[in-house]
C-alpha positions as YAML, in Angstrom:
chain: A
units: angstrom
residues:
- id: 1
  name: MET
  ca: [5.17, -2.79, -5.17]
- id: 2
  name: GLN
  ca: [8.71, -3.03, -6.57]
- id: 3
  name: LYS
  ca: [8.71, 0.64, -7.58]
- id: 4
  name: GLN
  ca: [7.43, 1.69, -4.17]
- id: 5
  name: SER
  ca: [10.08, -0.39, -2.45]
- id: 6
  name: GLN
  ca: [12.79, 1.14, -4.61]
- id: 7
  name: ILE
  ca: [11.53, 4.67, -3.89]
- id: 8
  name: ARG
  ca: [11.73, 3.97, -0.16]
- id: 9
  name: HIS
  ca: [15.22, 2.54, -0.61]
- id: 10
  name: ILE
  ca: [16.39, 5.63, -2.52]
- id: 11
  name: SER
  ca: [15.02, 7.92, 0.17]
- id: 12
  name: GLN
  ca: [16.45, 5.95, 3.04]
- id: 13
  name: HIS
  ca: [19.84, 4.90, 1.68]
- id: 14
  name: ASN
  ca: [20.86, 7.39, -1.00]
- id: 15
  name: ARG
  ca: [19.61, 10.75, 0.31]
- id: 16
  name: GLY
  ca: [16.82, 10.64, -2.28]
- id: 17
  name: ILE
  ca: [19.13, 10.77, -5.32]
- id: 18
  name: ILE
  ca: [18.17, 8.45, -8.16]
- id: 19
  name: ARG
  ca: [21.03, 6.31, -9.45]
- id: 20
  name: GLU
  ca: [21.38, 4.16, -12.56]
- id: 21
  name: GLU
  ca: [20.96, 0.97, -10.52]
- id: 22
  name: ASP
  ca: [17.67, 2.29, -9.14]
- id: 23
  name: LEU
  ca: [16.25, 2.60, -12.65]
- id: 24
  name: ILE
  ca: [17.52, -0.86, -13.57]
- id: 25
  name: ALA
  ca: [15.97, -2.30, -10.38]
- id: 26
  name: ILE
  ca: [12.50, -1.34, -11.60]
- id: 27
  name: GLY
  ca: [13.14, -2.72, -15.08]
- id: 28
  name: MET
  ca: [14.23, 0.38, -16.96]
- id: 29
  name: SER
  ca: [17.23, -0.49, -19.06]
- id: 30
  name: ASP
  ca: [19.28, 2.19, -20.78]
- id: 31
  name: LYS
  ca: [17.31, 1.42, -23.97]
- id: 32
  name: VAL
  ca: [14.09, 2.82, -22.46]
- id: 33
  name: PRO
  ca: [13.60, 6.42, -23.59]
- id: 34
  name: ASP
  ca: [12.79, 9.02, -20.95]
- id: 35
  name: ARG
  ca: [13.65, 6.72, -18.03]
- id: 36
  name: CYS
  ca: [12.28, 8.11, -14.79]
- id: 37
  name: PHE
  ca: [10.32, 7.51, -11.62]
- id: 38
  name: SER
  ca: [6.86, 9.03, -11.47]
- id: 39
  name: ILE
  ca: [6.03, 10.10, -7.93]
- id: 40
  name: LEU
  ca: [3.09, 11.98, -6.44]
- id: 41
  name: ASP
  ca: [3.89, 15.48, -5.21]
- id: 42
  name: ASP
  ca: [2.24, 17.27, -2.26]
- id: 43
  name: LYS
  ca: [-0.74, 18.18, -4.46]
- id: 44
  name: GLY
  ca: [-1.26, 14.58, -5.62]
- id: 45
  name: GLN
  ca: [0.08, 15.29, -9.12]
- id: 46
  name: MET
  ca: [2.53, 12.90, -10.77]
- id: 47
  name: GLN
  ca: [6.01, 14.34, -11.15]
- id: 48
  name: LYS
  ca: [8.82, 12.71, -13.14]
- id: 49
  name: TYR
  ca: [12.29, 12.34, -11.62]
- id: 50
  name: LYS
  ca: [15.29, 11.21, -13.66]
- id: 51
  name: LYS
  ca: [18.70, 9.83, -12.80]
- id: 52
  name: GLY
  ca: [20.66, 12.25, -10.64]
- id: 53
  name: GLU
  ca: [17.58, 14.09, -9.42]
- id: 54
  name: THR
  ca: [16.45, 14.05, -5.79]
- id: 55
  name: ILE
  ca: [13.06, 12.59, -4.93]
- id: 56
  name: PHE
  ca: [10.98, 13.61, -1.93]
- id: 57
  name: LEU
  ca: [8.31, 11.43, -0.37]
- id: 58
  name: SER
  ca: [5.14, 13.47, -0.19]
- id: 59
  name: LYS
  ca: [2.15, 12.62, 1.97]
- id: 60
  name: PRO
  ca: [0.12, 11.45, -1.08]
- id: 61
  name: GLU
  ca: [3.00, 9.18, -2.18]
- id: 62
  name: ILE
  ca: [3.27, 7.68, 1.30]
- id: 63
  name: GLN
  ca: [-0.50, 7.12, 1.35]
- id: 64
  name: LYS
  ca: [-0.22, 5.41, -2.04]
- id: 65
  name: LEU
  ca: [2.52, 3.17, -0.66]
- id: 66
  name: LEU
  ca: [0.35, 2.23, 2.32]
- id: 67
  name: GLU
  ca: [-2.57, 1.39, 0.00]
- id: 68
  name: ILE
  ca: [-0.34, -0.83, -2.14]
- id: 69
  name: ILE
  ca: [1.03, -2.61, 0.94]
- id: 70
  name: LYS
  ca: [-2.51, -3.16, 2.22]
- id: 71
  name: LYS
  ca: [-3.69, -4.60, -1.11]
- id: 72
  name: TYR
  ca: [-0.60, -6.81, -1.35]
- id: 73
  name: SER
  ca: [-1.12, -8.04, 2.21]
- id: 74
  name: GLN
  ca: [-4.77, -8.84, 1.55]
- id: 75
  name: ALA
  ca: [-3.88, -10.75, -1.62]
- id: 76
  name: PHE
  ca: [-1.14, -12.63, 0.23]
- id: 77
  name: GLN
  ca: [-3.57, -13.47, 3.06]
- id: 78
  name: THR
  ca: [-6.11, -14.80, 0.56]
- id: 79
  name: GLN
  ca: [-3.47, -17.00, -1.07]
- id: 80
  name: ALA
  ca: [-2.31, -18.25, 2.34]
- id: 81
  name: GLU
  ca: [-5.89, -19.13, 3.30]
- id: 82
  name: LYS
  ca: [-6.38, -21.04, 0.03]
- id: 83
  name: ALA
  ca: [-3.13, -22.93, 0.56]
- id: 84
  name: LYS
  ca: [-4.09, -23.75, 4.15]
- id: 85
  name: SER
  ca: [-7.46, -25.19, 3.10]
- id: 86
  name: ILE
  ca: [-5.76, -27.43, 0.54]
- id: 87
  name: THR
  ca: [-3.29, -28.84, 3.06]
- id: 88
  name: GLU
  ca: [-5.89, -29.53, 5.76]
...
């Protein structure tokens, strides 16, 4: 979820260009070799993008983001329901 959020942030706020702080935000310190974002292209194949490169949100990547948000929301809902039953 964090990677997907950072990808959206890069696209929306930095014209799609990956910066050092974007890599750090997803836990990739400068000690990690071959630091990059892996993003689905229009054909659904993973493509690697490094610092300074421009990422593009493809339809498959957006669909992946929506699936992750849906799964996260369902998990959050389940936790909220469990918490509610405990407090009642």
